[in-house]
C-alpha positions in Angstrom: 2.0 -15.0 15.8 2.3 -10.9 16.3 5.9 -9.4 15.8 6.8 -5.3 16.1 9.4 -3.9 13.9 9.9 -0.4 12.5 9.7 -1.7 8.7 11.6 1.2 7.7 14.7 0.0 9.3 16.7 -3.0 7.8 18.0 -4.6 11.0 14.2 -4.7 12.2 13.2 -6.3 8.9 15.4 -8.6 8.9 15.2 -9.7 12.9 11.3 -9.8 11.8 11.4 -12.3 9.0 13.6 -14.4 10.3 11.9 -14.5 13.6 8.0 -14.8 11.5 10.5 -17.6 9.3 12.1 -19.9 12.3 8.2 -20.3 13.9 6.3 -20.8 11.2 8.4 -22.0 7.8 8.3 -19.9 4.8 6.8 -17.1 4.1 4.9 -17.2 0.9 2.4 -14.4 1.3 3.8 -10.6 1.8 1.1 -7.7 2.1 3.3 -4.7 2.6 0.5 -2.3 4.1 2.2 -0.2 6.4 1.9 3.8 5.4 1.3 7.0 6.7 0.3 10.5 5.3 1.5 14.1 5.4 -1.0 16.7 4.6 -0.3 20.5 4.0 0.6 22.8 1.2 3.4 21.7 -0.8 5.6 24.7 -0.2 5.1 24.6 3.8 6.6 20.9 3.4 9.5 19.9 4.6 12.7 17.6 3.7 11.8 15.8 6.6 8.6 15.1 5.6 9.4 14.0 2.3 12.3 11.6 3.4 10.6 10.1 6.5 7.0 9.6 4.4 9.1 7.8 1.8 10.7 5.4 4.7 7.3 4.2 5.7 5.4 4.2 2.5 8.2 3.0 0.0 11.5 2.1 1.7 9.4 -0.1 4.0 8.0 -1.8 0.6 11.8 -1.9 0.0 13.0 -3.5 2.7 10.4 -6.1 3.7 9.9 -7.7 0.1 13.6 -7.9 -0.3 13.8 -9.8 2.7 11.3 -12.1 2.3 11.5 -12.8 -1.4 14.3 -15.2 -1.4 12.5 -17.7 0.8 9.6 -17.3 -1.4 11.3 -18.6 -4.1 13.0 -21.3 -2.2 9.4 -22.1 -1.1 8.3 -22.3 -4.8 6.4 -19.2 -5.0 4.0 -16.7 -3.0 2.3 -13.7 -3.1 2.8 -9.6 -2.1 0.3 -7.7 -1.9 0.8 -3.6 -1.7 -1.3 -1.2 -0.7 -1.0 1.7 -2.9 -4.3 4.2 -3.6 -5.9 6.2 -5.6 -3.6 9.0 -5.5 -1.2 6.9 -7.2 -3.2 8.3 -10.4 -5.1 11.0 -9.2 -3.6 14.0 -7.5 -4.8 15.5 -4.6 -4.2 19.0 -3.5 -2.3 19.1 0.1 -1.1 15.7 -0.9 1.5 15.7 -3.1 4.0 13.8 -0.3 1.4 10.8 -0.1 0.4 10.8 -4.1 4.2 10.7 -4.7 4.7 7.8 -2.5 1.8 5.9 -4.2 2.9 6.6 -7.6 5.6 4.6 -6.4 4.4 2.1 -4.6 2.1 1.3 -8.2 5.0 0.5 -9.9 7.1 -1.3 -7.0 4.4 -3.8 -7.6 4.6 -3.7 -11.3 8.1 -4.1 -11.6 8.6 -6.4 -9.1 5.8 -8.8 -10.8 7.6 -8.1 -13.8 10.9 -9.4 -12.8 10.0 -12.1 -10.5 7.0 -13.9 -12.2 8.8 -16.8 -13.8 10.0 -17.3 -10.4 6.4 -18.0 -8.9 6.0 -14.6 -7.5 3.1 -12.5 -8.0 3.0 -9.2 -7.0 -0.2 -6.8 -7.1 -1.2 -3.4 -5.5 -4.8 -3.2 -3.9 -5.9 1.0 -4.2 -8.5 1.9 -1.9 -10.4 5.3 -2.3 -11.9 6.9 0.6 -12.1 4.6 3.5 -13.2 4.8 6.7 -10.6 4.0 9.2 -8.7 6.4 11.7 -5.7 7.3 8.4 -9.0 7.6 6.2 -11.3 9.7 8.0 -7.9 11.7 9.5 -7.6 12.3 5.9 -10.8 13.8 5.6 -10.6 15.8 8.2 -7.3 17.9 7.5 -7.9 17.9 4.3 -11.2 19.9 5.5 -9.3 21.9 7.6 -7.3 23.0 4.6 -10.0 24.1 2.6 -10.8 21.2 -0.1 -14.0 19.9 -0.3 -14.3 16.3 0.8 -17.6 16.5 2.3 -20.0 13.4 2.4 -21.3 15.1 -0.7 -18.3 15.3 -2.8 -17.1 11.7 -1.4 -20.8 10.8 -2.5 -20.3 12.3 -6.1 -16.7 10.5 -6.3 -17.2 7.6 -5.3 -20.7 6.9 -4.1 -20.4 6.8 -0.6 -17.0 6.3 1.8 -15.5 2.8 1.6 -15.5 0.0 4.2 -12.0 -1.2 5.8 -13.4 -4.6 5.0 -13.7 -4.2 1.5 -10.5 -3.3 1.1 -9.3 -6.5 2.6 -11.5 -8.5 0.8 -9.8 -7.2 -2.5 -6.2 -7.8 -0.6 -7.3 -11.9 0.5 -8.4 -12.3 -3.5 -4.8 -11.2 -4.6 -3.4 -12.9 -2.1 -4.9 -16.2 -2.8 -4.9 -18.6 -5.4 -8.3 -17.4 -6.6 -5.9 -14.9 -8.4 -3.3 -17.2 -9.6 -3.6 -15.3 -13.1 -3.5 -11.6 -11.6 0.0 -10.2 -11.6 1.2 -6.9 -11.5 -2.1 -5.3 -11.7 -3.6 -2.6 -9.8 -6.9 -3.1 -7.9 -8.8 -0.1 -7.6 -11.4 -0.5 -4.5 -13.0 2.9 -4.9 -16.4 2.4 -6.1 -15.3 3.5 -9.4 -13.6 7.1 -8.3 -10.9 6.7 -11.0 -13.5 5.4 -13.9 -14.7 9.2 -14.2 
């Protein structure tokens, strides 16, 4: 079942969650994945861009999680996975707004885990490095245009190679599944050692 909703809009989120629950029953897995990026020098960024990026990357997780949690708790528990990034812990030039939102995602996942652990809820973050997706390739292209070295050689030095979407999906599926039943409040980096250096 596919539902279209602006996940930064409370009314749209409520309608989508209600429709999904009516059709499929209680939601026991939530993947907070909506996200985008602003790439430009910090002093050229605008308040409008700041608000927009936080609405998409952070507010969406607040709204979706708040809408889903009551039913998830009533169903006996569940798993929430939030897409964060290496950018939550590794500052990158030209991405101050993006890095800030991902830092917020990191703490959101951890705090939800702590507050709701004893009600059967797990919340974790999956944190990709540079990944070969339209989003990831646009990031590389835009950073290069601004003089940041994210060449193939630079990415290879940082994480061996560019990652594949399937590799991130497998990590997210693990966090969502019962195989991760005692994994809660963690940040799983899918970056082939980028953040370990």
